[in-house]
C-alpha positions as CSV (number, residue, x, y, z in Angstrom):
1,X,25.0,10.7,13.6
2,X,22.0,8.8,14.9
3,X,19.6,10.6,12.5
4,X,21.6,9.3,9.6
5,X,21.6,5.8,10.8
6,X,17.8,5.8,11.6
7,X,17.1,7.4,8.3
8,X,19.0,4.7,6.5
9,X,17.4,1.9,8.5
10,X,13.9,3.4,8.1
11,X,14.3,3.6,4.3
12,X,16.0,0.3,4.0
13,X,13.1,-1.4,5.8
14,X,10.6,0.7,3.9
15,X,12.0,-0.6,0.5
16,X,12.4,-4.1,1.8
17,X,8.9,-4.3,3.1
18,X,7.5,-2.5,-0.1
19,X,8.6,-5.6,-2.0
20,X,6.3,-7.7,0.1
21,X,3.4,-5.2,-0.3
22,X,3.7,-5.3,-4.1
23,X,3.8,-9.2,-4.0
24,X,0.6,-9.1,-1.8
25,X,-1.1,-6.9,-4.3
26,X,0.1,-9.1,-7.1
27,X,-1.2,-12.2,-5.3
28,X,-4.6,-10.4,-4.9
29,X,-4.5,-10.7,-1.0
30,X,-6.1,-7.4,0.3
31,X,-5.7,-8.0,3.9
32,X,-2.0,-8.8,3.7
33,X,-1.5,-5.9,1.2
34,X,-3.2,-3.5,3.7
35,X,-1.1,-4.7,6.5
36,X,2.2,-4.2,4.5
37,X,0.9,-0.8,3.4
38,X,0.6,0.3,7.0
39,X,4.0,-0.9,8.0
40,X,5.6,0.7,4.9
41,X,3.8,4.0,5.7
42,X,5.2,3.9,9.3
43,X,8.8,3.2,8.3
44,X,8.7,5.8,5.6
45,X,7.3,8.3,8.0
46,X,10.2,8.0,10.3
47,X,12.6,8.8,7.4
48,X,10.5,11.7,6.1
49,X,10.6,13.3,9.5
50,X,14.5,12.8,9.7
51,X,15.3,14.2,6.3
52,X,12.9,17.1,6.7
53,X,14.8,18.2,9.7
54,X,18.2,17.7,8.3
55,X,18.5,17.6,4.5
56,X,21.8,15.8,4.5
57,X,20.0,12.7,5.7
58,X,18.6,12.3,2.2
59,X,22.0,10.7,1.4
60,X,21.6,7.7,3.8
61,X,17.9,7.5,2.6
62,X,19.0,7.1,-0.9
63,X,21.6,4.5,0.1
64,X,18.9,2.7,2.2
65,X,16.6,2.6,-0.7
66,X,19.0,1.0,-3.1
67,X,19.9,-1.7,-0.6
68,X,16.5,-2.2,0.8
69,X,15.0,-2.9,-2.7
70,X,18.0,-4.9,-3.8
71,X,18.0,-7.2,-0.6
72,X,14.1,-7.4,-0.7
73,X,14.2,-8.6,-4.3
74,X,16.9,-11.2,-3.5
75,X,14.9,-12.4,-0.5
76,X,11.7,-12.7,-2.7
77,X,13.7,-15.1,-4.9
78,X,14.1,-17.5,-2.0
79,X,11.1,-16.6,0.2
80,X,11.1,-17.8,3.8
81,X,7.4,-17.0,4.3
82,X,4.7,-15.4,2.1
């Protein structure tokens, strides 16, 4: 059960943070984009390791991707920080 929860959270975080990465690229901020790229790669790597070991972990990964992107986009409409 833990592998599914960590996979969901890792992809959720990956997609949420990816929104900030894309915004940094769009704003032509290379240092911030590089930082977000590193964080996105780290969180994505956790998920890849999990669903490589257990293919059923793809299900929570896909659900995490949906909600991570959706919430990330909603947060960008009302940004707390840039």
